[in-house]
C-alpha positions in Angstrom: 35.3 2.9 -33.8 34.7 1.9 -37.7 30.6 2.7 -38.6 30.2 -1.2 -38.3 31.1 -1.0 -34.6 28.9 2.1 -33.8 26.0 0.0 -35.4 26.5 -2.9 -32.8 25.1 -0.4 -29.9 21.8 -0.3 -32.4 21.7 -4.0 -32.0 21.1 -4.0 -28.2 17.4 -2.6 -28.5 16.6 -5.9 -30.9 17.7 -7.9 -27.8 16.8 -6.1 -24.8 13.4 -7.8 -23.8 10.9 -5.5 -22.6 8.5 -7.3 -19.4 5.4 -5.4 -18.3 1.9 -6.9 -16.7 -1.4 -5.8 -15.9 -4.1 -6.7 -13.0 -6.9 -7.7 -14.5 -9.6 -5.8 -13.2 -12.4 -6.4 -16.3 -12.8 -4.2 -19.1 -10.3 -1.8 -19.8 -11.0 2.3 -20.3 -9.3 5.0 -21.9 -7.4 5.6 -19.1 -5.6 2.0 -19.5 -5.3 2.9 -23.2 -3.9 6.0 -23.1 -1.6 5.7 -20.0 -0.4 2.2 -20.9 -2.2 -0.1 -24.3 -1.0 2.9 -26.9 2.7 2.6 -25.4 3.1 -1.5 -25.8 1.6 -1.1 -29.3 4.7 1.1 -30.0 7.3 -1.6 -27.9 6.4 -4.4 -29.6 7.6 -3.5 -32.5 10.7 -2.2 -31.5 11.9 -5.2 -28.5 10.9 -8.7 -27.9 7.8 -7.8 -25.4 6.6 -10.3 -22.9 3.1 -8.7 -21.7 1.0 -10.8 -18.8 -2.1 -10.7 -17.0 -1.1 -10.7 -13.3 -3.6 -12.5 -11.7 -1.5 -14.0 -9.1 -0.8 -10.2 -8.3 -4.7 -9.7 -8.2 -5.3 -11.5 -5.3 -2.7 -9.5 -3.0 -6.1 -7.6 -2.7 -8.9 -9.4 -3.5 -7.9 -12.7 -2.1 -11.3 -12.6 -0.2 -13.3 -12.7 -3.9 -11.3 -14.1 -5.9 -14.4 -15.3 -8.2 -14.4 -11.7 -10.3 -10.6 -12.8 -11.4 -11.4 -15.4 -14.5 -13.8 -13.4 -16.1 -11.6 -10.3 -15.4 -8.5 -12.2 -17.3 -11.0 -12.9 -20.2 -12.1 -9.4 -20.9 -8.5 -7.8 -20.6 -7.1 -10.1 -23.1 -9.7 -9.0 -25.8 -9.3 -5.7 -24.9 -5.2 -6.1 -25.1 -6.0 -7.3 -28.8 -8.7 -5.2 -29.6 -6.6 -2.1 -28.7 -3.6 -3.7 -31.1 -1.7 -5.7 -29.2 0.1 -8.2 -31.7 0.6 -11.9 -30.6 2.9 -12.4 -33.4 5.0 -9.3 -32.1 4.8 -9.9 -28.8 4.1 -12.8 -26.3 0.8 -12.4 -24.0 0.5 -14.7 -21.2 -1.4 -15.5 -17.7 1.1 -15.2 -14.8 -0.3 -18.1 -13.1 0.0 -20.4 -15.5 3.6 -20.0 -15.5 4.5 -21.4 -12.0 8.0 -20.6 -12.1 7.1 -17.2 -11.1 6.1 -18.7 -8.0 9.1 -20.3 -7.5 11.9 -17.5 -8.3 9.8 -15.5 -6.1 10.1 -17.9 -3.0 13.8 -18.5 -3.2 14.2 -14.4 -3.9 12.4 -14.5 -0.7 15.5 -16.3 0.9 17.7 -13.5 0.7 15.7 -10.3 0.2 16.2 -8.3 3.7 12.6 -7.3 5.0 14.0 -3.9 5.3 13.6 -3.8 1.6 9.7 -4.9 1.3 8.8 -2.1 4.3 10.7 1.2 2.7 9.1 0.4 -1.0 6.7 3.8 -0.8 3.4 2.3 -2.2 3.3 0.0 0.6 2.0 2.4 3.5 0.4 4.6 0.1 -1.9 1.7 -1.3 -2.7 0.3 3.1 -3.6 3.9 3.7 -5.8 3.9 0.0 -7.4 0.8 1.2 -8.0 0.8 4.6 -11.8 -1.3 4.0 -9.2 -4.4 3.6 -7.4 -6.5 5.8 -3.6 -5.9 3.9 -1.4 -7.1 6.5 -0.2 -9.9 4.9 2.8 -11.7 3.7 1.2 -11.3 0.1 0.5 -7.6 0.0 4.4 -7.0 1.8 6.0 -9.1 -1.1 3.8 -8.1 -3.7 6.9 -6.1 -5.0 9.6 -8.7 -4.7 6.9 -11.1 -7.0 6.9 -7.9 -9.3 10.6 -8.5 -9.0 10.1 -12.4 -9.9 8.3 -11.7 -13.0 10.9 -9.1 -14.5 14.1 -11.3 -14.0 12.3 -14.6 -14.4 12.3 -13.5 -18.4 15.8 -11.8 -17.6 13.8 -8.2 -18.8 16.2 -5.2 -19.8 13.9 -2.8 -19.6 10.8 -2.4 -17.6 8.0 0.3 -18.9 7.0 2.5 -15.5 5.2 5.9 -14.7 7.4 7.8 -12.4 5.8 6.6 -9.0 6.7 2.8 -9.9 10.5 3.6 -10.5 11.0 2.1 -7.0 10.0 -1.0 -7.9 13.0 -1.6 -10.6 15.2 0.0 -8.1 14.1 -2.8 -5.9 14.5 -5.4 -8.5 18.1 -3.9 -9.2 19.3 -4.3 -5.4 17.5 -8.1 -5.3 19.4 -8.8 -8.9 22.7 -7.2 -7.8 22.2 -9.4 -4.2 21.7 -12.9 -5.9 24.6 -12.5 -8.4 27.4 -11.5 -5.6 25.8 -14.3 -3.6 25.8 -17.2 -6.1 27.8 -15.7 -8.7 31.4 -16.5 -7.5 33.0 -19.0 -9.8 36.0 -20.5 -9.3 38.8 -19.6 -11.8 35.8 -17.1 -13.1 38.5 -15.2 -15.1 40.1 -18.1 -17.0 36.6 -19.0 -17.5 35.3 -16.1 -18.9 38.5 -15.3 -21.2 37.7 -19.2 -22.6 34.1 -17.9 -23.3 35.5 -15.1 -25.3 37.9 -17.4 -27.3 34.4 -19.1 -28.4 33.0 -15.7 -30.0 36.2 -15.9 -32.6 39.1 -14.0 -32.9 38.3 -10.9 -34.1 35.0 -10.0 -31.4 37.4 -11.8 -29.0 39.6 -9.0 -29.8 36.6 -6.3 -29.9 35.7 -7.7 -26.5 38.8 -7.2 -25.0 39.1 -3.8 -26.0 35.8 -2.3 -24.9 36.4 -3.8 -21.5 39.9 -2.3 -21.1 38.3 1.1 -22.5 35.5 0.8 -19.8 37.2 -0.5 -17.0 39.9 1.7 -17.6 38.6 4.8 -18.9 34.7 4.6 -17.7 34.2 4.9 -21.9 30.3 4.5 -21.8 30.3 4.3 -25.6 32.6 0.8 -24.9 30.4 -0.4 -22.4 27.3 -0.2 -24.6 29.5 -1.8 -28.2 30.5 -4.4 -25.3 26.9 -5.5 -24.6 25.6 -5.3 -28.0 28.8 -7.7 -29.0 27.5 -9.7 -26.5 23.7 -9.9 -27.3 24.7 -10.3 -31.1 26.6 -14.0 -30.4 24.8 -16.6 -31.6 27.8 -19.6 -30.8 28.1 -18.9 -27.3 25.9 -20.5 -24.6 23.8 -18.3 -22.0 26.1 -19.2 -19.3 28.8 -17.9 -21.1 27.4 -15.0 -22.3 26.3 -14.2 -18.5 30.1 -14.7 -17.6 31.0 -12.5 -20.2 28.7 -10.0 -19.2 30.1 -10.1 -15.1 33.4 -10.0 -16.5 33.2 -6.9 -18.8 31.6 -5.1 -15.6 34.0 -6.3 -13.3 31.5 -8.6 -11.3 30.6 -12.1 -11.3 29.1 -14.1 -13.5 25.4 -12.3 -13.8 22.8 -15.0 -13.4 19.4 -12.5 -13.2 20.5 -9.0 -15.1 19.5 -5.9 -13.5 16.9 -3.8 -15.5 16.6 -0.5 -16.6 13.4 1.4 -16.0 11.6 2.6 -19.3 9.6 5.6 -18.3 6.6 6.3 -20.1 5.1 9.5 -20.7 2.1 10.5 -17.8 -1.5 9.6 -19.3 -3.4 13.5 -19.7 -6.5 11.4 -20.1 -8.8 12.3 -17.5 -11.7 10.9 -16.1 -15.7 12.2 -17.1 -15.7 14.4 -13.6 -11.7 15.6 -14.3 -10.1 13.1 -11.7 -7.8 10.8 -12.9 -10.2 8.1 -15.2 -10.9 5.1 -12.7 -13.4 2.5 -12.0 -13.6 3.3 -8.3 -14.3 6.6 -9.4 -17.1 5.8 -12.0 -15.9 8.1 -14.3 -14.4 5.5 -17.3 -15.0 5.7 -20.6 -15.3 1.7 -21.6 -13.3 0.8 -24.8 -16.2 -1.3 -25.9 -18.5 1.4 -25.7 -21.1 2.4 -28.3 -21.5 5.7 -29.9 -24.9 6.4 -27.9 -22.8 5.1 -24.8 -20.2 7.1 -24.7 -22.5 10.3 -26.2 -24.9 10.2 -23.3 -21.8 9.7 -20.8 -20.1 12.9 -22.4 -23.3 14.5 -22.7 -24.1 15.0 -18.9 -20.1 15.5 -18.0 -20.0 18.4 -15.5 -18.8 21.8 -17.0 -17.8 24.9 -15.3 -20.0 25.8 -12.8 -19.9 29.9 -13.6 -21.8 28.6 -16.9 -25.3 28.3 -15.3 -27.2 29.5 -18.5 -26.6 29.6 -21.7 -25.1 32.9 -22.1 -22.8 33.1 -19.1 -19.6 33.3 -20.1 -16.8 30.1 -18.8 -13.7 29.2 -17.9 -12.4 26.2 -20.1 -9.6 25.2 -17.2 -12.4 25.0 -14.8 -14.3 22.4 -17.1 -13.2 18.5 -16.9 -14.3 19.0 -20.6 -11.2 21.4 -21.8 -8.9 18.1 -20.6 -10.6 16.1 -23.2 -10.2 18.6 -25.8 -6.7 18.6 -24.7 -6.0 14.8 -25.5 -8.2 14.7 -29.1 -8.9 18.3 -30.6 -6.3 20.3 -32.6 -4.9 24.2 -32.3 -8.3 25.1 -34.3 -10.5 23.1 -32.5 -9.0 24.6 -28.6 -8.8 27.9 -30.2 -12.1 28.0 -30.8 -13.2 26.3 -27.6 -11.2 29.0 -25.5 -12.8 31.8 -27.5 -16.2 30.4 -27.4 -16.6 29.6 -23.9 -14.9 32.8 -23.0 -17.3 35.0 -24.9 -20.2 32.6 -24.2 -20.6 32.3 -28.5 -21.0 28.6 -28.0 -22.8 26.6 -25.6 -21.5 23.4 -23.4 -23.5 21.0 -26.0 -21.4 22.5 -28.7 -18.0 22.5 -26.7 -18.7 18.6 -26.1 -19.5 17.9 -29.9 -16.1 17.8 -31.3 -14.5 15.4 -28.2 -17.2 13.1 -28.4 -17.2 12.6 -31.9 -13.2 12.4 -31.7 -13.9 9.5 -28.9 -16.7 7.5 -31.1 -13.6 7.1 -33.8 -11.0 6.3 -31.9 -13.1 3.2 -29.9 -15.0 2.2 -33.6 -11.9 -0.2 -34.6 -11.3 -1.1 -31.4 -15.3 -2.3 -30.6 -15.3 -4.1 -34.1 -12.2 -5.8 -33.3 -13.3 -6.9 -29.6 -16.8 -8.0 -31.2 -14.7 -10.3 -33.6 -12.4 -11.8 -30.8 -15.5 -11.9 -28.3 -17.5 -14.0 -31.0 -14.5 -16.5 -31.9 -13.1 -17.6 -28.1 -11.1 -20.4 -29.3 -9.1 -18.1 -30.9 -8.3 -16.2 -27.8 -7.7 -19.7 -26.1 -5.0 -20.6 -28.7 -3.2 -16.7 -28.3 -2.9 -17.1 -24.9 -1.9 -21.6 -24.9 0.7 -20.6 -26.8 1.7 -17.3 -25.1 2.0 -19.6 -22.1 3.8 -22.2 -23.6 6.8 -19.4 -25.1 7.1 -18.0 -21.5 7.2 -21.3 -19.8 10.3 -22.1 -22.2 11.9 -19.0 -20.9 11.2 -18.9 -17.9 12.1 -23.0 -17.5 15.8 -22.1 -19.0 16.1 -19.2 -16.3 14.9 -21.3 -13.4 17.2 -24.3 -14.4 20.4 -21.8 -14.0 18.8 -20.6 -10.6 18.8 -24.3 -9.1 22.0 -25.1 -10.5 24.1 -22.1 -8.7 21.7 -22.6 -5.9 22.5 -26.2 -5.9 18.7 -27.1 -5.6 20.0 -29.1 -9.3 21.9 -31.7 -7.3 19.0 -33.0 -5.6 16.8 -33.6 -8.3 
């Protein structure tokens, strides 16, 4: 391949949509920032990103107290914006404002075997963790399929998830594969694909045919990637023709709902104030809008190594939650100072905490200031969400038009 052809593989990144969402749980904390939002801020510069507030997902566990959701949605949007998620770079919207999510979920439920949902690892795990709630509902059983609908509605190619969520993306891939197998069979599919290839022009049609042959005959992964990039970069063919050519490339029928790939994110090392995972349910969080005095008070009262009863008792940083904060915020010089000072009792616990207090305060300051600006101008926030919902609905409408057509639902409209 020449340099121009190889560069096509880079084009694919520019066209692969990223889809991710968060359940509205109120104001966000440092765990959310380090675990999700920092990654979103990076991704929005690399891919077309769709980030949504999953308010319907919140109902799967809070159906008996939905009144907390609207305020939580508002707080979450402000925290996203304060953390650097840019509405000029990404599409921000509310799930329930795009009813096509529910429609696609319903239609996918018609073809999804019950056993696929029952075997999702988090289904029984969450029931065990949330014993106090009645989760023997279809909504809770079906929430992974609603997640699949969320992803496929935007034909997202990449879904940022942690290791524990990969099973959800795999379910989405299985459902997409089954949907395409059932509804992607067209009469004269090969002839229609060849006709679609010609619409790309002679040179691109020849390239596509060559890449397809190299992939199907020799399993050449580079040829497959180059062919996908070539198709993504075409501006003179319809979405339907592009999907048809994707299916022809990979030896299947028409690809109506593409199979997404998990985009593994780095596990957050952000601990809670007590050393456990930072979580509201543990009461160990630091809010993204916490002021300096609040941060200082919270961190000065953090538990430390139990062995350090008196100031001159030596300690072990590995047994102290404060050390976990140093691992996130402190450079090597400070970490070495903590290790030596704690073990020799040459520094006290208050001394040890001060550098991380300063670091957390400095990290939160710009976020707190931006949040205050958005809080003081709610119309700006409403406009951002309204425009995001409108943009999301346009994409969702196109997908559902195609889905209804292949399921023979458009004919009765």
